[in-house]
N, C-alpha and C positions, 0 to 999 in steps of 0.2 A: 570164381569171382575175383576181379582184379583189385577193386578197392571199394570200401564202404566208408562214407564220409558223414560225420554228424552234421545235421541240417536243421536250421531254424526257419520255420515257415508258419505264418499266421499265428504267431504267438506260442507255437508248440515246437518241441524237439522231436525230430524223426531221423531217418537215415536216407541217404541217396546212394544207390548201388551202381557201379560201373562194371559191366561184364568183362571189358577188355581195355587194354591201354589205348586202343584206337578210340573207344567211346570217351575215355577221359580226355584225350587230346582234342577231340571235337568240342567237348564242353569248354576247355580252357580257351581254345581258339575263339569260341563264340562270345566270351566275356572279356577278352583282351582288347583294350582300347588305348586311350592315352589320358594322362592327367588333364583334368578339366572336362572329361567326357564320362567319367565313371558315375557321376550323379549320385554320390552318397546321400542318403536321407537319414531320418532319425534312427533307422535300423543300425546305422554305423555306430551309434552310441553303445551297441552291444559288443562291438569288436573287442573292446578292452574292459568288459564289465568286471572281470576278476581283479584287474588292477584297481579299478574304482572301489571295489569292495575292500581290498586290502588297505587302500588309502583311508577309507572311512572307518573300518573296524580294527585295523592293525593286524588282522589274521585273515587267511584265506578260508579256512574251514573251522567252525566252532564246535563241531561234533566231537564227542569223546574219542581220545586216541585209540586207534585200532578198532573202533566200532564199525559196524556194518556200513553206516552212513559215511563215516570217515574214509573207509577203504573205497567205497563206491565213488565218492567225490574225487579222490585223487586218481583213481583209475580212469574216470571220465575225462579229467583234465589231461592226463597223460595221453589218452587216445586222441584228444584234440590237438595236442602238441605234436603228435606223430602223423596224423592224417589231415589236419587242417579242418576248417569249418566252412560250410556253405550257408550264406544268409540270403533269404528272399525278402526284398523290400517291397514297396508298393508297386514299383514298375520294373526295377532291375534286380539282378542277381549278382552276388559277389562271392568269390572264393578267397578266404583268408588262409594262405598257405600255412603249413605246419610251423615254419620258422618265424613267419610274421606273427602268428598267433602267440607263440611262446614269448617272443620278444615284447609284444605289447602288454602281456599280462604277468609275466614272471621274471623279467630281466630288466631291472631299473637302470637308467643311465643318468648322466649329469646333464640337466636341461640348461642349455646356454641362454635361452630366452628368459627363464625364471631364475637362473643362477643357483640351482639346487638340484639334488638328486631326486629323480622321480621316474615315472614310466613314460616311454615315448608316446607322443601325441599321434593321433591318426592323421596320416598324410597320404594323399593319393599318389604322390611320386614314389614313396617308399612301398606302398602297396603294389604299384606298377613294377618296381624293381623285383620284388618278391615273386610276382606272377611271371615275369620274364624268366627268372631262374628256374622255376618249376617247369616252364615250357621247354627250356633248354634240356633239362634233365630227362623228360619223357620223350624227347626227340633225339636223345643220345648225342647232344651237342655240348660244347664248352661255352663259357660265358666271358664276354668282354663288356665292361661298362665304363664309358667316358662320362664323367659327372662334374657338375658344379661343386663347389666347396660347401661345407656345412649341410650335408644331407644325411649325416650319421651313418655313412656306409660302413665304417670300421665297426661301430657298435652292432649294426645289423649282421654283418658277416661273422663276427665273433659269436653272436647269438645262434647263427646257423650251425657253427662248429660245436658249440656247447650242446645244442639239441641232439646232434648226432652222437657226441661223446657220452652224453648223459643216459641215452636210452637204447643205443644200438650195440649189440655184442660184437666185439672184435673190429670195430671201425677204426680206421687210421686217418686222421685229419692232419694236414700240414699247413703251416703259414710261412710265407717267405717274403723277403723284401731286399732291395738293393743295399740297405743299411740296417744294421742290427737294432738301432734305436727305434726304428719303425715298428718292431715286433716284440721287443723285450719289455721289462717292467716299466719302461718309460713310454712304451707304445701300446700296441694291441693286446699284449699279454696282461697288461694292467686291467683291461676290460674283462678278460677271461677270469682273472682272479676275483674281481668284484662280483661277477655273475655267480661263480662257484660259492662264494661266501654267502650270498643272499639265498641261493637255493638250499644250501645245507642248513641255514638258520630258520627259514620260513616255510619250507615245503616238506612233504613226506618223502622226497626223493634224495635222501642222503647218499653222497658218493665220496668215498675217500680216494686219495691219490697216493700212489707209491710206484715210482718216485713222484715227488711233489716239488718240482723246482722250475724255475724260469726256462722256457723253451722245451720242457719235457714233462708231460703228465702221462700216467698210466692209471686207469681206473681199476684198482684191485686193493685188497687188504690181506695181510697175513693173519691166519687163524690157526688154532690147534683143534684137530679132530682126532679123537682116540689117541691123544698124546703125540700126534704127529703134526708137524708144521705143514701147512698148505696155504694156498691163496684162493681167495674168492673175489668175484667181481666180474664186470663185463669185459675186462681186458681191452677196452678201447684205449686209444692213444691220441694225444695231440703233441706234435713236434713242431719246432720252429727253427728256421735257418736263414742266415743272411748270405747274400751273394756278392759281397764286397770284393772278395778275392777270386772266387770261383763260381761260375754260373750254374754249376751242377751240384753244389754242396747240398747234401741231404735229400736228393731227389730220387734215390734208389728205393726199391721196395714198393709194395702195393699201397694204394692211396684211395680213399673214398672222396674226399674233397681236398683240393689244394687251393688256398686263397693267397693270391699275390697282392700284398699290401702296397699302396702308393705306386700303382702300375704306371702312372704317368711320368714317373722319374726313375725308370728302370731300364737302362740302355741295353742290358743283357737278358731281358725277360724272354725274348724270342728263343734264345738258346735254352734257357731253363724250361720253357714250354715244350720244346722238342725232346728234351731229355726225359721229361717226366711223363709224356703222353703214353709211352709203352706201359708204364706202371698203372695206368688208368684204363687199360683195355685188355681184352682177351680175344685174340684173333681179330675179327672184324667188329666185335662188340665193345662198346664203351662201358666200362664198369665204374668209372669215377668221373669227377668233374673238376676241371681247371677253371678258376674264377679270377679274372683280372679286373680290378676296379681302381680308378684313380682320376684325379684332376691332372691337367697338363702342367708340367714344369718346363725346364729348358727344352727347346726343340730337339737338341741333340740327345736328349734323354728319353723322349717319348715316342720315338720311331716305332718300336715294337707294338705299343698300344695303338698307335695310329693305323698300322697295317691290320691289326685285328678288327678295329672299328670299321675301317673303310672297305676292307676285303674280307668280310667275315666267313663266307662259305669256303674260300680257299684255305682258311686257317682252322676249319672245324668249329667255328663259332656260330651260334645261332644268330642269324640276321633277321631283322624285322623291318617292315616297310615304314618309312618316315619321310616327312616333308621338311625336315630340319637339316638337310645336307648343307644348305647355304642360305643366304639372306633373300634369295629369289624364290624360295619355296620349291626348289627342285626335289622331286620325289625319287627316292632310291632305297636300297637295302643296306643296312648298317647294323653293327652291334648296338647295344643299348646306349642311347645318349640321354642324359638328364640335364636339361638346360636350366638357366637361371630362372626363367619364368615359371617353372613348376615348383609348387609348394614354397613360394617366396613370401615370407612374412612382410607385411601384415595381410597380404592378399590371399587369404585362405578363409573359407567360410567355417561356420561352427561345426560342420560335419567332416571337415578335412579336405574339401574340394578346392583345387587350385582355381583362382580367378584370373585366367590367362590374359584377357584383354586389359584388365586393370594393371597387371604386372608389367606387360609390355609397354604401356603408356608411361608408367613410372620409370622403367628402365630407359626409355627414350629421353625423358627429361634429365635423368641422372647423367646419362652419357653426354648430353649436350654441355652440361656443367664441366665434366671431365675434359671435353674437347677444348673448351674455352680456357681452362686453367692449367692443364698439364701439357708437357712437351709431348711430341708425337710418339716417342719411344715408350714413355711411361703410359700413355693412353692405350697403346696397343697391348701392352702387358696386362693392364687392368681389364681390358676387354676379354683377353684370353682366360682370365681367372673367373670371369662371370659371363660365359658365352651364352648366346641365345641360339646358336647353330654350330654344327660341327666345324665348318670352315673357320669360324672365329677362334675356336679352341686351338687349332693347329696353325693359325696365321703367323707369319713372321713378325716378331715383336720389335725389331730394330726399326729406326726411322728409315723409310725407303729412300734409296738413292734416286729413284725415278719420281718425277713430279706427279703425285697421285691425282691431284685435281684435274690436270690436263688429260691424263689417261682415262679417268672416270667419265669426263664429259665426252671424250671421243668414243668410249664404249657405248654411251647413250646414243650418240649419233648413229653408230653402227647398228644398234638394236632397233632404232627407229627406221632402219632400212633407207638411210640417206645415200647409200652407196649401192648402185646397181651392179650386179655381178652375174656370172654364169659359171656352171660347172662343166668342165671340158675334158673329154678323152681324146688324146692325140694318137693318130695312126699314120703310118708311112705308106704312101703308094708311089706309083711311078712319077707323079708330078711333084712329090715332096711331102711335106707334113700337112695332114688334113685334120681339122678340128671338128669334133662331133659333140653335140650336147650329151650330157651324162645324167643319169638318175642317181648316181652315187653322191654321197655327202662327205665333206671333210671330217677329219677326226676332231671331235669337239670336247674331249675330256683331257684334263691336264692335272697331274701327269697321266699318261696313258697306262691302262692296266697291262702289266707285263704279259698276262696270259690271254689277252684279247686275240681272238682268232684272226679277224680281218683288220690289218693295219695299212691297207692300201691307200685309203683316203681318196682324194680327187683333186685335180688341178682347179684352183679357183682363179678366175680371170675377171678383173675389173676393167681392163682395156686390152683389146686384141692388138697384136703388132700392126703397125702401119704397113702399107704395101711396100715390099722390097726395102726394108729399113737399112740405112747405111750402117756399116759396122761401127759400133760405138754409140749408136742411138740408145741401146739397152745394155745395162750391166746385170749380171746375175751373181749370186753368192750361194755356195753350197756348204752345208754341214753334213758330211757323209756318214755312212754306217759301214761296219766291217763284215757283216754277215747278213744272211737272209732271215729265215724264221728263227725266233728266239722267244723263250718264256722267262728269261732271266734279266732282261733289260727293258727299261722304259724309254730308251733312246730311239729317236726317229730320224730319218733323213729329211733335211729341210733345204728347199731352194726358194729364193726370193728374187723376183725380177723387178728391176727398177728402170724407169724411163728417165734418161738424162734431160736436164733443163735445156731448152732452146729459147734464146732471146729473139722474140719476133717484133719487128718494126713494121707497122702497117700504115699505109696511106689511106686516110679516110676523108670524107668531105669536110670534116672538122679539123683536119690536120693530122700530124703524125701521132700514132698511139703505139706505146711500147708495153709489152707484157711478156711473161715467161710461160712457156708451154712445157708440160712434162714435170720433172722433179717430183716424182711420186712412184709408189709401188703399184705395179700393174698386174702382177700375178704371183701366186705362191702355191707350193705343194709341200705337204709334210706327211710322211708315211714311210712304209717299207713293205717290200713284198717278200714272200717266202723264198723266192729265187733272187739272189743278189743281182744277177744279170738283168732281171726285169726292172729292178730299181735303177740300175745304170741306164737302161734303155729309156726309161721315163725321163730321167735327167737330160739325156742326150736330145730327145725330141723337143723338150721345153726350150733348151738352149738354141737349137737350130730354128725353131719356130720364130723366136724373137731375134735371131742372129745376135745373140748376147755374148759379150766379152765376160768371161766368168772367172771369179776367184773361188778357190777350193781350199778348205782346211786340209792340209796334207799330213796331219797326224795319222790319218788312214788314207793310203795312197791308191787304193784299188780302183777308184773312179778315174783318177789321173792315168793310171796304167791302161784302163779300158779305152779312154779317149786316144791315147797314143797309139794303141794297137789298131784303132779305127782310122788312124791318120787324121784326126780331127783336133789336134792339139792347138790349132789356130784359135780355137774358142777359149783356151785356157790362158789366163794372165800369168806371164812369167814372174817369178819372184823379184826380178830386177825392176819391174814396174810398180811394185807395191812400196811406194815412197814412205808410207807410215812405218814400215819395218826398218828402213834405212835410218830414219830420223831417231828411232829408238835404239838402234844398234841391235835390234832383235833378230833372231833367226840367222845370226852370222855364222853359226856352226851347222846350219841346215844345208845339205847339199842337193835337196830336191829342186829341180829346175822350175817347177810350177807350184803355185799355191803358197800358203802360209802355215806356219806351225803354231798351234794354240798352246802356249806355255801355261795357260791359266792366269798367270800374273799379267800377261799381255792383255787378255780379255778384260779382267777385272779392273786393272789399273789404267788402261788406256782406251781400248775400243769402246767400252761402255760410255765414256765421256762424249764420244762422237754421237752415239745414239741419243743421249740426253740433250745435246745441243740441237740435234735434228728436231726433237720434239718441241723444244722451247723457242726455236727460231721464229721470229716475227716475219711472216711472208707477205703480209698485205695489211694496209691500214685504210680505214674509211674516215674521211675528214668531213667536217661541216664547212659552211661558207666562210668561217673565220680561220680555217686551216687547222682546227683543233681535232685531235684524234677522238672519234666516238666509238670505234670498234676495231679490234685487232684480230687478225687470223694468225694462228700459230701452226708450226710445222707438223704437229701431231695429226692434223687433218689430212696429211698425205699418207697416213697409215690406215688402210681400210680393213686390215686383217684382225678379226676378233681374237684369235688365239695368240697372235703376237702381242696384242695389248694385254691379254691375260697373263702371259709369261712376265711381262714387265711389271704388272700389278703385284704378282706373287713373288717376284725375284728376291732372293737372298743368296749370299755367297755359298756355293756348294750345291745349289739347286740345279738340276739338269734342265737346261733351257736351249733346245736345239734351234728353235726359230730365232731366238734373241742373239745367239752366237752368229748365225749367218747374217742377220740384219745389221748388227754392230760392225762386223767386218766390211759389209757392203757399203755402209755409210762412210766409214773411214776411208775406204778406197775411192769412192766417188768424190768426196770432198777434196781429197788430195789431187785427184785428176783435174777437177774443176779449177782448183787454185793454180795449178801449173799450166793448164791449157786454155782456161777460160771457157765460157759458154759457147756452144755452137750458135751462130747467128743466122737469121733468115729475114729477108725483106718480102713484104707482100703488098699488093695493090688491089684494092677493092674495085670490082666492076660495077657494083650497085649497092645501094643501101641495104637491099635484101641479102645480098651476099655477105655484107658486113655483119648483119645480125646472125646469119648462119655460121659465119666464122667464129664469132664470139661464143656461140653456143657450143661449137666444136672444140675450141682450144682453151678457153679461159678456165683457170683452176677452180673458180668458185662454183662452176656448174657441176651438177652431180655427174659421176659419183665422187668428185673431189672438190668439196666446197672451198674454193680459194679465191682466185683473182678477179673475176669478171664483174659486171654490173648487176645490181639487184633492184628489183622493184620495191618500193617502199610506200606504205600508207601514210607516212609522215609528211607534213607540209614543208618541213625543212629540207632544203636542197642539199644533197650530199655529193661529195666528189672524192675521188681517190688520189692519193699521193702519186704524182706523175713520175716520181723518181725512185719509187720503191722497187727494189730488186733488180735494178739496172746495173750491170757489171761495168 
């Protein structure tokens, strides 16, 4: 028999037997839901009935000391504290884990809502957390919890450690943190001390400690038997260690539970985790459990927790299915996330169920107030501390240097499919480059999973090259990679193809009409192949197809060398032609003939400004009969690439942004070329009104896929006209 659990059903106590661990796993899986779905009923009032009794009577058991009834009561409660309890309600079944049961009934905490010491209230978010941890344990996995604040995580996990320490012989539990004050008598150890004092005063489970000092307890006592000194007790231990100076302090030796306090502000936690894992295993068997729980602090401190949450399986963490990855309801696998809307006072019913819809409505109202009253940086920080999804918790808190409103609206246009596109595979035959439709899809995760097997992506095309394009019609920009297959880097190779603006003057029956054709992104590819040569071949074919003059970041020169070996260096822009480098005095010490060197400072301090200007640029105005502007088109509408927009939205200094690097360099190069050489000009003459209309549909920027310059139909009775001088060089 694997486990026998005390069970309450139909007003009676009985037992539920599980023949094997597999049977127990199936049971836990069947009842594991989410807060708001557990549907606690009046049966939940029994979860903490012993705490209620103590609050009412001042004692747990009023039977005579050491009487049969006294001993039976305390043995029964000990069994429930070690096995947990199953409760059958009217419709649902719940399993109160051993740790949650002991915490609710025998380990009082300071209640912040009532501002006094008392027992924890029943909350479905805490029940969910306890259930997740027992699931991890029986699946031989470790635990990572990203949580909102004020969920009593520290209290609960100290209860978990006390339970083990109090009842299990020879157990060794450890707690650690990046700073000592998180775990000493100012932090979590204070909770341990409060629990021990209460248990020794009010229960039959007296446990002496020797030694009994902060950061080290051992459950034993010195006695004399036959005039000989000896020690008695469970010999269980609790040890504490901080990692301020060394990530491996105190991690040696066997360990039953290791709890990492304040895991969201622990920049070395990944090192600690890797060092302690061997102490929690035997061969391929997991014998202990690492528990990381915390809210997010500074982004440079939370990276280890982020990896555990977002990539649980790769880190030996139990991952669970969730739709709280982002604000779009994306479904994925992650470590446990406890959002703001779970168990949020006052939106909790009398049985402890979270009222999710009401919570979310209240959060929405509150956030609107924050948005109106706080500066953007403070607003983002506050959101991160009260997140409703994982993306919010880890979002960059500084005020974004990119115009968020512009980008958000453009993302909406893209998601509404206002830009027609096709996925293309290029192949070379005797006639040149041939384009074939592809069933592959672009890489749509950012950052890309380092261990993702297929990183090939696909060429996305919004406009195919015109027939026999003159050299200089298209520019391209490449952010290269240095190797093929890798599981240690999230860098991808990126190429962006841009169609230069052409100023078109057209004779029409109404007179001369001037507009700008092009000035937009027409194709992108982002990916890498296991064979670096295949990556280079992909870039080569894209460049040739568009006959594109191409700038390349030369920090990695492999592609440049590849093109020179192929005698195709005509496609590469010489460093001498990159005027923006000359103006800055950048790259003066670079002797590479082609491309530009990304110094980091160059990108952050200079190139990004070109990208922002490109986004904010007013490219068309719609006027009423009085000549007043009624609508403005901005340059962001020339960017149809969803993942490039994503990189801009998420950008902060230090983030790996392959698409953005190539885009910013491309815009800087193109704008300098246009300033020095002017726009290419072309004159056209319409043969008929029909051909005029067809030409407008073909060339004007407001036509899909690039909503820009042409005429629009309107239901308005007001006659509208466009500024005839907009964008004429």
